[in-house]
N, C-alpha and C positions, 0 to 999 in steps of 0.2 A: 171848690177850688183843687186845682192838683198839686203834688208833693212834686217840687223839683229840688233837685241835688245836683250838685256842682263837683267835678272830680278832676281835680289839678293832676295832670301828667307829672311827673317830678322825676322819677325813678325809670319807668316803663314806657314804651311809645304804646301808643292807641294800639298797633299790630296785637300786640300781648296783650293789651288788658281789654278791649272790648270783648273778645271770643271770651274770657272767660264768664265778665258780666251778663253775656249773651246766653252761656250755658245755664246761667243760676237763673235766670230770668224763664226761659224754656225749660230745660229739665226739672228743675226744682219748684218753682213758683207755678212751672205751669200755666204760662202766660204768655201772649203772644208779643212780639216786640216789631216796632218799625226803627229802622235807623236811618236816620237823614243825612245825608252828606253836603258838605260846602259846595262840591264840583262831580263831574261825569266822571273825570279822570279821577278821582280820589274813590267814589260810588262802584265804578269798575274794580280797582285794586283790592278793594274790601269784598267785592263777590268773588275773586280769585283766590284771595287769602282765607275766607272763610271756609271755602274746600279742602284747604291742603295745609292749614296751621298745627293740625295735631295730625300725628304720623296713627293714632288709634281711632280718629272716628274724624266725623264733620259737621257743623250744623249746617241743617237743611233750612233752604231761604232762595230766596227770588225776587225779581223787580221786574218791572215791565216790560223787558225784551224776553223772561222766561214764561210772564203770563200766570196764571191760575193763582192772583192773588189772594182768595176767599181762605186757599188751602195751604198758603205761606206760614209754617211758624214763625216766621223772621222774613220783614218785605224790606227792601232796600231801597232807595230813595233820594231826588235830590231836589223832591216839593210834598208841598204839602197834602199826602194822601195816606187814607188808613184800607185797603182795601180785606184786612185779613182782622179788621177787627179788634187791633191790640191794644193793649190796655198802659203799653210801656214805649215810650218814644227815648231815641237816643238821639243827640243832635250833636254829630261832632265834625271840626275842620268850619267851625264858623257858620254852621247851618242856623239858619234861624227859623222859628214857624210861630204865627200869631194864633193857631187852633192847640196849644197845650190842653185848656180846659178840658177836650174829649178825651184826656189819658188821668188814668189814675197815679202815674208817676213819669217825670222826663228827666230824662239822667242826660248833663251835658256835660260834655269831657272836653276837655281843653289843654293843650301845650303848654306845659309851664315854662319851657325855656324859650318859647315864642313873644314878647313882649306885646306884638299884635293880637295873639290870643288871648291874653290875658287881659288886655284892654278892654275886648271886646268882652269877656266871660263878664267884667266888673260891670258894663253896659248892659247887660242882660241880667245879672242880679239886681239891680237898681232897678230895671222895667219890671221883673219878675213881683220884686216886693214892693212896688209901687201897685200892682193889680192888685195886692191881697194872698198870693201863693206862699205856700209855709218851705219856706228855702234852708238848704241844709250846706255845706260846703267840707269837701272831705278832701285831706290831700295824700297821696301815696308815703309810705314810709320806707325806709332803708330797707327790711325785710319784704317786703314787694305786698303788702298790705294798705290798707285804709284807715285815717285816722280823722274822724270829726274835729273839725277846726272850730267849725261857727256854725249859728243857725240864725233865723230869722221869721 
């Protein structure tokens, strides 16, 4: 079973939180990642943002449009695909994946200021729990870090 972490964004938006998490995954943990977005529009916005979010560097990534999936440290998609053999999956903006068992770690990031996103996250939590996955719930702190608030 995969470890699944729910990240409740309450202080910083996805555009601030996701790059930091991807940096840790790729640079420190030496793992590859897939980011699955809920729409093509969001995917394109994230694609542009990951090149420019930091004036000291960028996160190397690609998508179908760029090709070379097996060589990409971070793969951006709206569908269930893992061409770079990633161990970590990030689900953002309501993206859903049935094949979470193929990943060591799945991180679901959701906007705590959006009641629909919160409701969807609760539904996903229940489904993953019923499937027997190890779950943890993290909420942003006022200082910008994360605090573990629940596990199942």
